[in-house]
N, C-alpha and C positions, 0 to 999 in steps of 0.2 A: 507649538507656534499657539493653540489654545488654550487662556489662561484659563484659571480656575474661576472660581468653581465647574466651570463648564465643562472641560477636557473630558472628564470620564462620562457626562452624559451625552456629548457627542460621538463619543467610541462607540455607541449602538447607533448609531446611523448608517445607513448602506452607504460604501465605502464612495460614492461618485459624490453625495450630498455632505460627507466629510470631507473630500479634498475641493468642492466649489467654497464650505466655510473657510477653509485652509484660505486659500487663494485669496479670498477677500479680505481679508485679515489681515496677510502679507501686503498690500493694497492699500491698506490702510484704513478697512472697514473694522466696526467691533458689534460686539452682540449685547443686545439689550436683556433679551429672558428666554429663557426654554422651558416652556409651557405644555401640561398634555390634556387637549381638547380640540376642540375645532379649530382648525382642520384636518386637522391628524385624527386617527386611529384610536380608541382606547389600548389602544396597545402600543401607540406611535411616540410621537412628539413633533414640536414643530420648535425651530429656533427663529428670534426676531432679530434682525440685524439693525444697525444704530441707521444704515443710509442706503440705496439701492444700490444692487450690484452694478459691476463695471458694466458699461455696453459691450464688452467683449465676452461676457460671461450670460447676460441678457438674455437667455434665448435657449431652445431647446439642442442640447447634445447628446447624444448617444444613448446611456440610459437616464438622463437626467430633463426632462420635460414642463418648460415654464409655460405659467398662463398670465395673463397681465389680467389683474385684478382691479377694482378701484372702490374699498369699502372702507370705514369706520377703521379697523384694526388692521389692517395690512394691503398694499397695493400692489403685488405681484410674488406669484407662489412659484417654487421649485419643488419637484416630488420626482420619485419614480413610479412605474408602472404600478407598484400595489399600495400607494398612497396612502402607507402609515405615517412617513415620516416627511417633513416641510423646512424648508429654509424660507422664512416669510421677509420683503420687505417691509418699509416703514410707511404708512398712511400717508397717499399726498393731501398737502397742505387743502384746509377749506375754502370753499368758495367764496368768493367774497360778497357780503351780505347785499341784501336786494336795496336797492333804493326806492324806500318806501314812498317816497313823493314825488318820483316821475311813476309808480305803479296806482296811486292816488290819482294822480293826473291823470291818467292813460282811460281809467274806470270812469272819471265825469264826464258827463251826460257833453254830449258836441250839439250847437245851436244849428238850425236849419239857415239855408241859405237867405231867405226874409229875414230872418232874427239878426244873422250878424251883416246885412243890410242897413237895416232899421238903429243896431249898436255904431256902426259907422258912421248914420247920418247924425243920431243925436249924440255921441260921446259917449254915451254912457258905459258901454257894452262893459267897459275895461273895468269902470268900479264896481258893476254889477260880478263882472267872475270873480274881480276879488276878494271880495265879499261872502260865495260862497266858498270858495276855497279857506277862509278862515274859518268858516264854521262849520265847516267837514273836518279840520284840522283842531277844530276845538274839541270835536265830538271824538276824535279820536285818541291814543293811548298816545303818552308821549314815552320815545324811546328812549330820553336818556332817563325817566323815572323807571320804567319797567324794568329792563338790565344796566345793571351795572357790572362792570367787568375790571379788575386791576389785578394785576398782573405785575412780577417782577423774574429775576434771570431764573429763579429758581423756584416758583409758586404762582398759582392763580385763584383767585377767588371769584364764583360767579354768584349775583343776585339776582333771580326775577322775582317779577310781582305777576301773578296771571289770578284770572276768574277763572272759576270750575262750576256747572251745579251737583257735581256729587257730591257726596260727605267728606270729611277727613279721611276717614276709613277708607273708603274705596280709595282714595286718591292714594293715600299709601300702598294700595295692596297691588296698586297697577306700577307702582315705583319698585316697590320690592320684586314685581317679578321680573323686570328692566335687571335691577341691581343684582339680585341673587343676594339681597343680604335686607336683615330684621332692622324695622324700626322701632329701638323703643321712645316709647310716648308718655308726658307729664305736663304738669301745669307750670307754666313759667311767666310770672306777674301778669295772672287773670287771661294768659293765652296758651293755648293749646300747640304744646311742640312736641314736637319728634325728631328724633336724631338716629345717626345711620353711619356706618363707615366700611368700607370695600379695597382689597386692591387691586387694583384696575391695570393690567399689560406694567405691574413691579410699581405702581405709584400707589400713594395710600390717597383715597378719598373719603373727604367727610361730609356729611349731609345735615342738612337742618330744615325740615318740612317746618312751617308755623302758619295755624290756622285764626288769620288776622282779623275777619270780621265774618259775621253773615248776614249779609241783602236780602232785600224783599227774593228776588230769585235765583241770584248765584251767591255761592260764596269766595270770599278773599282770599287770597294764599298769598306764600313768600316761599321760594327754595333758596338756599344759599347752601351751595356747594366750594370748597377749598380742597385745594392739591399742593402736593410739593414736593419738589422732585432734588430737595438740598442735598440727600446722601447717595444720590447716583453718579456715576463718573459725569465729567465735565463734559464728554462725548457726547453724553446719551440728553444732553438739555435741551435740544434743540428737538430731539424726539416728543420729550414729554411735553412739550409746550404745543406743538402742533396737535397734539394727540388730545391736549385737554379740552379744546375747544370744539374737537369733533365728539369726543365723549357726551357734551352737556348738552351740545344739542341734539345728540341722537336719545340723552337721556329724556329734554325737555320738548320733543317733536311735537305731541302732539296738546300741550298745553297753551292759556288763549292770552298773551301779555295783555297786561291794564295795569291803569295806574294805581299807586299806593290806594288804598281809604285811607278815611281820615276818622283814625281810631283815639280822638280825644276823648269821646265819650267811652266809658267802661263794655264789655260785655253784656248784651240784652238776654231774653229767656229764648229766644228762637238759639241763640251763640251757645249757651250752655245745654239746650237740651243736645243738641249735636255734638258737645265734646261728650258729654254721658254716652249719648250712644256708641260713638266711637270707639271713647275708653272702654266699654263693656259690650264691642262688636264680638269679639272671638274669646271670651273669658269660659266660655263652657269647652271653649277647646284648647285643652290644660294638660293634655298626657298624649302620649304617642299614640295607643289605641282608637283613643276620641277622633284624631285627626285623618286615623286609616278610615273609620267607619263615615265621616263626614265624606273623602274621597269615593270612597266604594259607592256611597248613597247619591253621590252627585253623577257619577257615572253612571250607576242605574237610571236616573234621569235624563241621559242624555249626553254630559257632559265626557268629553277625550281628554286626552294625551295626543301632542302632536309634536311632530320635528320636521324640516326639510333644509337640504344641502344641493348644490350642485349633484351631488351622486344619488338623491333620491330623498327618502325619510320615512319616516314611523309613525304611526297613529297606533294608540292603547287605545280602546273600549269596549263596551257592553254589548253583546247583539239580542239580549235579550233570553239567552240561557249560560253564557261562558265568559268572559273575558279573553278578548284575543287583541291579541299583536300583530299589525299589517308591516313589512316592509316592502316597502315599491322602490322602484329606480335600478341602478346596477344590480343592488344583492336583493330581488323580492324572498319573500320569506312569508309563512303565518304561522304562528304559535297558540293552540287554544289552551287555555290554563286551567287546571283540571279543578281548581275551588281559589277562594279569597285569600289563604297563607300561601299558596303556591303562586299567586300572582302580584302579593302585595311583599313576596320576599323579590320577584323579578323587577317590581316598580323603582326598590329602592334600590336594586344595583343599575340601572337603567339612568336615574339621575345621579349616583354617584360622586361625578365628577362636576356636572353643572351643579350640584348643589355648594357644592366645596371650591367653587373654583374662582372665588374674592376672598376666600381666607388662607387658602393657600400656600404654604405648606402645612398648616394644622389643618384638622378633623373639624366639623361642625359639629353637634352636638345632634342627636338622632331629632329630638324632638324639633329643632332648628329646620334639622331638612326633608321632615313629615311637613314642615310649617311652609316652608318653599316651595314643596311638591303642590300641595294644595294649592298656591299663587300659581301655578304652571297650568291648573285646568282649563280648559277649554268649553266654553259653552254653548 
């Protein structure tokens, strides 16, 4: 009953989960993808379904434990006591966009009773109020210019304009940490342009980060994200359409929308200086040993790696004498590494899936993997 190419992989799942998937396929559901990584253990896997599980099976029964979730990746999970293998439902639709006019209106200062009476007597209160709202609206970004969304039945394109005090390479590094994919930089029409791509839950996403202008205090950027699911089965199209918006919201959650800048004039000296600094920010980290030593030096200065999940988490740090791995939660443990080679080998294995998840089934080059691990360091 389970179609290829999933049947062989599903055969490795515990029998109760295997039976659940078969029952759902018989009821008209389908499989979007089989993934290795969170929430599954490294030795396990997760089946992502196109639709929610039927009500009569959407509960804990026998060896199968059900947990209602609500995140950008899935809405409900079915697993066994070992928590190595999972059956996952698609995420819930994203909530409607907030009413920005209502939010701005709620934050407007409220006049006191005397002022209200005076306004009623003179009849000028309504006019003054309208002028204040118009002034605030003129200062606020225009939502129709800051974010543009173009959708078809099998694709979506998002274009966000935003401002940020960080130079281009710091914005780039933050996005790379979320995407687990590296950008390539080049100058296009006198503008610094960075491009990347990633496979996210079975769909390909293409990214273009563009450094638009250098202002006196902040910098102006645009981020274009394009995705298409035309090659996926028609039964999966609704799933990809819903998750595309959720993923874009997650990647841009910390960015401040702003109107596009006036770029009629060419780039100035400040803009060119930012470009030069960004293009050369990691020119010295062009080998695996150089990246490894950058990680070691940062950790000895207080940086650390840290992961967390509902079962617990892991911290990798330098305690002043040794590199240490500390696990907390369901499976607490502490490992003290004998030296740098031992630690670096363990670090590479620890992040093997994380650094390759958006390139699967291909593996990333060692230089790419170590650069992505550098992004994951927390100071």
